[in-house]
N, C-alpha and C positions, 0 to 999 in steps of 0.2 A: 408444498415442495419435499422431495424428495432429499436428503439431502446425502450430496457423494461424499462428505468428509465426515465421521462423529466417531468423538471419542467420547470415553465416558469413566471420570477418575485418572484420569491419564497422571501421571505420575513420573520422574523424574530427576533418581537423586546419585550423584557420583559420586565417588570415593571420598571417603575424606566429611561428608555430609554434606556436602553442600545438595542444595532442594535448587534444582533448576526451573523443573513446571513442578507447582502442584494439584493433582485435583484438576485438572481442565476437560469441561463440557464442554466443545467446540461442536458446532454442526453449522456445516458449508452448504445451499441451497443447492440444488441441480443448476445450470445457466445463469449463476450469477457470478458476478465478478467481484468476488470477495477479499476488504486489505485488512491485513494483519498487521495491526499495531502496537508499539512498545517500546520504551523505555532503554537506554542501556543494564542487560543484565536479567530483561524484562523474558526472555529466555523460550521468542520467538525459531531463532537458529535452532536450538534443541526440537522444541516440538515438530520444525519441519522435516527433520532428521529421521526422530521417529516414525512421519506420516509415511517416508519415505523407501523405510525398511534397512534405516543406514545405521542409526542405533538403535538397542531395545530396548522399550519403557521398563522401571523398575515395580512397578505395579499400574494395574488400570486397563483401558482394553481404545486401541480405536481401529477403526474399517472406513477402507478407501476405498469407493465403487462400489457396495456392498461387501469385500472381503476383507478381514484380518489381517492388519499386518503388525509385526513383517512374514509371518507364517506364508502369504500368499500373495510375496512379492512377486514371482515370477506367474500369475496370473494378471497382475495389477500394473505392471508397473512398463508390458507392452501399449499401453492404453491412456500413460501418465507423460505427459513432456517434462521438463524441468532443467530450469537455470536456477541451479544455487548457489553463492559467491563466489560468484565469477565463472565463462564458461573455460575449459582445462582442453585447449589447443598444444597441437604441435606446431613451433612457430619456424619449421624451416619447411612447411606444406604451405600450400596456397590456398584462402579460404573454401575454394572447390575442394582440393584435394582435402581438408580437413571434414566435412561433409561427408565426402564419399568413405572417408574412413569410418563415420560416424557410421553412414547407414550400414556400411559391409560387416559390419558387430552386431546389426539387429538381427536374429534368427528371424523376424520374422515379416524384417524386406524383401518385398519382391525387386532382386536384380535386374529384369528388366525393365523395369522403370525405376532406376537408378537417380540415371542423369536428369533423366525429365522432372524428376521431385526435387534432385539437389537445386538443379537451374528455380525450380518453383517457387524454392522455400530461402531462396536470395536474391529473387528476385522483392519477393515479399520483406523484406526486411532493408529493401533499399542497399543494395549490394554486388550485385552484378556488376558493373562498370570498376571494381575490386576484387574482383571473384581470382584474379589470380596470382595475385599481390601475395608472397606469403605472410604468416599469422603474424609475426616477430613486427612486422613493420606496420601493423593494422596498432593506430590510436585506440584507449581505454573502448572508446563508445563502437568504436567499429568491430573488437571480441565481445561487445554488450549483442550486436545482433549480430553475430554467428553464431553468440551459442543461442539465442533463439530460434534465428534459421534453423539450428544440428533440432531443438524442440519440435520442428513444426515441419521438420523429413516425412513424419508420418501424419494422418487422421489422429485427435488426439479428443480421448473424453474428457481429463484435464489438463489445466496448462501449470503448474509451481514454480514461480517465476519472484526469486531474489532481486531485488534490488536491482530490475530492467530498465530504470533511465541508467541506470548510473552510467555517467562519463558522458553521457549525453548532451550535443548542445541543445537550446528549447526548441529547432523545427524536429532536430530529431527526436526530441521527447514528447510532441506533439502529433509525429508519425507512431511511432509507440502508441502512444494514445489509442489513438484510430487506429492498429492492427486488431489490440487489444478488445476494442467492442466490436469489431469483423469477426476475432473467432467468439465472443459470447453471442451474437446474432446466430454466428451457425451451430449452437449449443456446446460449445464447448464449454465449461467450469473453468473461471482465471482466480487463480489465489495468488495471491501478492503482496507480498511484505515491500513497505517503500516506509523511508524517513521522508518524504517530498508530502505531504496532508493536503495538499494543495492538488497535487495530481492523483490521491485518491479520494481525494472531492468529487471529484471533476469526471472519474471514469469508472469507480466501485459502485456496486449496486449495496453493498451488505460490507460491513468493518466487523470484526475483534478486536478489543484494546487491551493489551497483556500489560502486569509490571509485576514486579519481584516475582514470577512464575506463577503469578493466578492470573484469571481474566477473568476481568473488571462487568466488562462489560460485552456484548453483540448484537447483531440486529442492522437494520436498513440502515443504510449511511444518513438519510435527512431524521428517523426518529433518533441516531446519537447527539443527533447537532441541534437536538431539540434538548436535551440534555441541560444542555450549557445556555444560560439568560446570553443574550445579547448585549452589546454597549451603547449605552447612550452616546450621540455625536452632534457636537454641535458644531457649526463650519461658520467663522469668524473671522474680520482682520484685526476682533480688538482679544485673543486669547485671556493675554494676564487679566482682564475683565471679568471674561466668560467661567476663567478658572477661579476666580477669588469667586462673586454670585455660587456658582455651582457648590460652592467647599462649605457656605454661609450658608448653603437651602439645604445641606445634609449629603451630598451625591460624595460618596466616596471613590479609589481609586478613582482620582481626576490627571489623568496624562494629557497636557500639553504637544502636539505635532506639527507645526508649521501651521496650517492657517485653521486646526484643527481641535479640539478640546472634548477630551468620550469622557468616562465612567460608570459606574456603578449604574445600570436605569433601577430608578423610584414605583411605586405603585403605577397603572394607569393613569390614576386620578391626577395624581401628582403632575404631569407631565404638561399640563396645560399652565399650570403651577409657575410651574418650572420656565416656560419660557416668556410667563408675563414677567418675572422677576426680572429675566437675562434683560428683556426690552425696558422695564424700566430704571433699570439702570444705565442704559444708557449702549446696552452692546448690542451692536449691528447684527442681527443673525441671519445670514445666510441659507442654513439649513440646520433643522433640529429634527431628532427622530431617533428610538432605536431601531439598530442595525442588528439582524438578524446572524447568529450564531452560529462560526464557523465551527470543520471538525476538531479543529486546530483547537479553540474556544474550549468545547467539550473534553479534548482529549489534557487538556491541563487542567482542570476543574476535576478529572475523574485519577490525572495523577499526580499532580500538584508538583507537577514538573517539566520543562517543558521535550521536546523527541530529541536524542539520537538514534543516528543508523546502528550501531553496532548491537544486534541484542541476544 
């Protein structure tokens, strides 16, 4: 697959010597929904700013839609929709008038179809009923939707989204997930950062993990999850006895939660022996097996820390 975003040794060092991005080699396949992950201070936002031509790299190269950035920004940006660090809105204007203003500022936009395209964008993000309300009265989730609508006023080859579900309720998050899938099905490549790893796992086809300015890994989401081992999980009403037996059998990192006991899985041949040891000890085993590792498990295994939204 061709890469819609491709960087080679991309580096950003700020004044004072702070190294924000260190030799990044990133490849975002065309047609993918690409999740960009990293803990606090990992360099995600700095990378996105370089990709969008907002700041210049210290060294290395970035190509977006086949063109060098930031040099080709005038060619590239009309083909890119972006929602970065929340939308910039005129609070005294209605949601509809904000979009009309955004569209009027786009030299490639056809004024003859402006109102129809604004109406279609509002409909697509579920804001038709609130289109006449002033933006300052919008909730955080509604502002996120309006920012996404602004990014969708024109057909885009690439959509760059920074925390697109920020402030949305569960129903709104589901709607945005569906919208992202629809955009990808139509041929738009979606590049998004998020702190909601389960959301990334549900909607993304590919992902990259950053930490301390460096790329740790990238690839298909299923392949990244496979980097981490799953957890042994025992469902039982006898959690205390089950935990004791597992520890006696050498299982590490045993955790008790409600009616489940989990731990580091042993080798395949030892699973049957563990189950037998539990039953012999009188533990009532109602569920036993190794659960598939999640993207969050892989993230923690790679970075050694939990996830933080600010990157």
